[in-house]
N, C-alpha and C positions, 0 to 999 in steps of 0.2 A: 497823102499817106504820111508825108513828113509832118504836115500840120497836126495830124491825128496823133503821131508819136510824140510830138512836142507837148500836146495837151496831157497825154498820159504821164510824161515826165514831170510836168508842172504839178499834177495832182499828187504824185508820189512825194515830191519835194515838200508840198504844202502839208501833207500828212505827217511827214517826219518832223517838220517844224512844230506842229501842234503837239506831237508826242514829247518833244524836248521841253516845251513850255509846261506841259502837265507834270513832267518829272521834276522840274525846278520847283513848282508849287509844292509838290509832296515833300521835297527835301527841306523847304523852309519850315513846314509844319513840324518835321522831326527835329529841326534845330531849335524850336521853341520849347522843347521838353515836354510837349503835350502828347498824349497817346489816346486812342479811342477809349481804352478802358479807364484811364485816369480821368478823362473828361466825364465819363459816365458816373464815376464814383463821386467826383466833385460836385456834380449837379444833383445828387440824391438829396432829398430833404433831410434836415438835421435829425428829425424824429426817427428816421430809418437807420441812422448810424448808431449802433449799439456797442458798448464796451463789453469785454468778456465778463461773464459772471464769475464771482469769487468762488474758489474751490471750497467744497465743504470740508469741515474739520474732520480729522481722522476718527474722532469719537462718534460723529454722525453717520459715517459710512464704514466704520472700522470693523475690527475682528468680531465675528459672531461664532462663538465656540459650539462645536458639536459634542465635545467632551471638555469638561472644565478641570484643569490641573491646579491643585491647591498645594502650596508648600509652606511648611513651618520652619522656623529657626529653632535650634535646640536651646531651650532655657533650662532643661533638665536632661537626664539621661535620654539620649536620642532614641534608643530602642524602646524604652518605656513610653516616651512621648508619642511615637508612631502608633503603638498599640492603642493608646488612649484616643488618638485622633481618627482612627479607622472608622468608628461609627458615624463620623460626619459625612462619609461618602454617601451613605444611604439617605441621611437626613437632608443634605443639600441636593442630592440627586432627585429626590421626591419633590422638593420645593422648586427646582429649576426645570425639571423635565428632561434632563440630559445626564449621562453618566458623569460622575465626579471621581477624580483620582487624587488621593491625599498622600503626601510624602513628607519626609523631614530632610532638610539640607544638612550638609556636613558643617557648614559655618555660614556666617552672614554674607561674605563675599560671593559664595557659591549661588545663593538665591538671587542676588543682584544680576549675576552673569546669566542665570537661567531665564530671568524675566527679560533681560535685554535681548537675548537670542530667541525669545518667544517660545521657550520650552515650558515655561510656567506662566499661567494666566493670573493667578491670585497668590499674593504673598503676605504672610503675617510678618510685618516688618517693624522692628523697634524704631523709635523716632530718628536716630542718627543714621541708621541704615536706610530708612525711607528717604531722607534728605539726600544722601549719596546717590540712591537709585534715581531720584527725580532729576538730579543734576546731570545724570548720564542719559536721560531720556528713556529710562527703563520702566518707570512706574508712576502712577497717579494715586494719591490717597483718596479713598471713598468712605472709609469708616474709621472710627476711633473706639478703642476699648473703654469700657466702664468697669471700675472696680470699687470695692469699699476701701476707704482709707485705712491706714495702718497706724496704730499707736506706737510712738517712738519708745515708750518705756518698756513694753513687753512683747511687741510684735503682734498683738491681737488686732483683729479688724474693728473698724468703727462701724457705725450704722449708716454712714453717708456715702452715697456713690460719688466718685470723683473721676476726673479725666486726667489726673496726673499722679505721679508717684515720686519716690526718692530713691537714690542710690545710697549705699552705705559701705563703710569699711568695718569689717569685724576682725577681732584678734582673739587669742586664747584668753580665757578667764585668768586673772592674776598676772597677765603680761605686764612688763615694765614699759610697754608702749602706751602712752597716755594722750599724745597729741599727734597730729599729722607730721609735725617736724621730727618726731621720734622715729618715723619710718625710714629716715635716711640710712642707707646701707642695709636695709632689711629686704626680705624676699616677699613679693606680693603676687598673689594669684589673680590674674585678669581674665576677662573674656576676650573675644576678638577686638581689635582696635576700632572697629566700627560700632561696637556695642555701646549704647548710650549709658546704661547703668553699670555695665561691666568694665567700661574703660573711659569713655570720653568725659563724662561729668566728674567722676572721682579723680581722674588724672589731672583735669584742669584745676580742681580745688587743691590737690596735692602740690601742683606747680605754684599756685598762689601762696601756699604755705612755705615756699622756699625750697621744695624738694622736687628736682627734675625727674619726672617719671621715666625718662629715657636713659639718664646717666647716673642718677643718685640712688637707684634701687635695683635689685635683681628681680627680673620679671619672669614669671612662668605663665603660659597660656593654658587654660582649662576649657573644656567644652561643656557648658552647663553651669548655672549658678549653684546648683547643689554640689557640683564638684569643687567649686571654690570654697564652700563651707567645709567640705570634707578635707580639703587641702590644709586648712587651718587646724581642724580637729586632729588630723593625723601627723601634724608637725612638718608637712611639706612646704608650708608657707607661713610667714609671720603674720600676714594679713591677707584679706581677700576683699575685692570689690564686688559687691552683689546687689541685686535689687532688694528693696526693703519689703518684707523681711523673708529672704529666701531660706532662712533656717527652718521655716515651717515646712518646707518641702521634704526635709530629711527627718523631721520630728517623729514620723512614724517608725523609722528605723533607729533613731537616736532620741528617745523621749526627753533626755535631760540636756539636749543641745543648747538650750538657752542658759543653762547653768555652766556649761563647759566653754562657752564663748561669750564675748562681750562686744557691744557696739562701740566703735571708736569715733565715728563721724558720720553725719548725714549730709547729703548734698541738697542744693536747692531743688524745688519740684521740677520734674521732667514730664513733658506731655506723654500720655499713655500710648501704648502700641497702636499701630495702624493695621488696617486691612487695605492693601493696595492692589491695584490691577495693572496689568501690562498697559503701556502708554497708548496703544492703538485700540483699546477695547471699545466696542460699540456702545453708544450712549444708552440705548434701551436696555442693553445687557448690564450696564453699570447699575441702573435702577433695579433690575431683577436681582442682581447679586446683593445689593444693599438690603432689599426687602427680605431676602432669604436669610442673611446673617442676623438681621434685627429680630426676625422671628425666632431664632435659636434662643435668644435671651428671654423670650416670652413664654417658653414652654419648660416646665420643670425638668423633664427628662433631658432635653438637649442642653438646658442651662447647666446641669450637672456635668455634662461632658466638656463644655467649653471651660468650666471652672477647673476641672481636673487637668486640662491641657495648660492653661496660662493663668488660672485664677481670675478669668474674665467673668463678669456678672451680666454683661450684655454689650450692645454696640449702638453707637449714635453716629449719624452722618457727620462728615468732617470735610475740610478742604485744606489746601496747601498753606494758606496764610497762617494757620495755627502753629506752624512749625518754623516760623521766622526766628524765634528765640533759640531754637536748636541750631540753626545756622550760625547765629552769633556766638554760641558757646563752642561750637566746633572751630570757629575762627580763633578763639582764644587759646586753643590747644597748639596752634602753630607757632 
């Protein structure tokens, strides 16, 4: 009996020893830093180890509109402009197959904010406003306006379509203001400070003539280039910065406007206005919008509408690189 008990005790002791040895072996493996999962991963063939695929760009997977919101900036009386732009809702809606809502912003900064907050899908942006919107991640240019050139002498159009235009200062006919330097101490009617033709380009050239647009003149801001013309005509300003030649906008109401005012100075050429989309617009929809607007310039009825809005004759595809010179000029204003 005792011998049998001794054998049982021996077997239990031997089993405990084996368990201890097994446990030590397991601890050694853990100490080496290896794990079953790590070993399995390291032994997988190189061809099976794949890196994550790059994320698609926003324009490839981006915003697909169910209704397109289009906004203009006021280059003339805002109420009149909106009435003229309303027919585009049906024309663009028919071309795109979705409802289109057209509106006019109160100023240039408002449309940038609206595009940045995704409340506006398409904006008609002047060059400097576009560059600002692009820098804020709010917009991407897709089209550029085409216009006939303008004769410096009398403001009449040329027969050549161009992708640039000039800004100009006008004064009252017979004014003693003959050069930019003469504007020191005078009152100037400007557009918003983000307007290429209504502020940036003429302000830079005024500054280069030795007159600081911030401290050497009295400034008033008007909404619409036609309002700048009228400010000079009515004696509210000694000069106005306008696009060339915005006097044609008011010629219907003031037939002798060219006799009552005079051109003082023309700036260097400025790239034409843009049609820009919100920065996350889907790539396929960018192409659809481009085609829809280009078609407007190829139909006589719709061509007349876009001419009455901004004097545009048509549209051509564009890209951001064409506005590098605008950035350089904006830098010169600082």
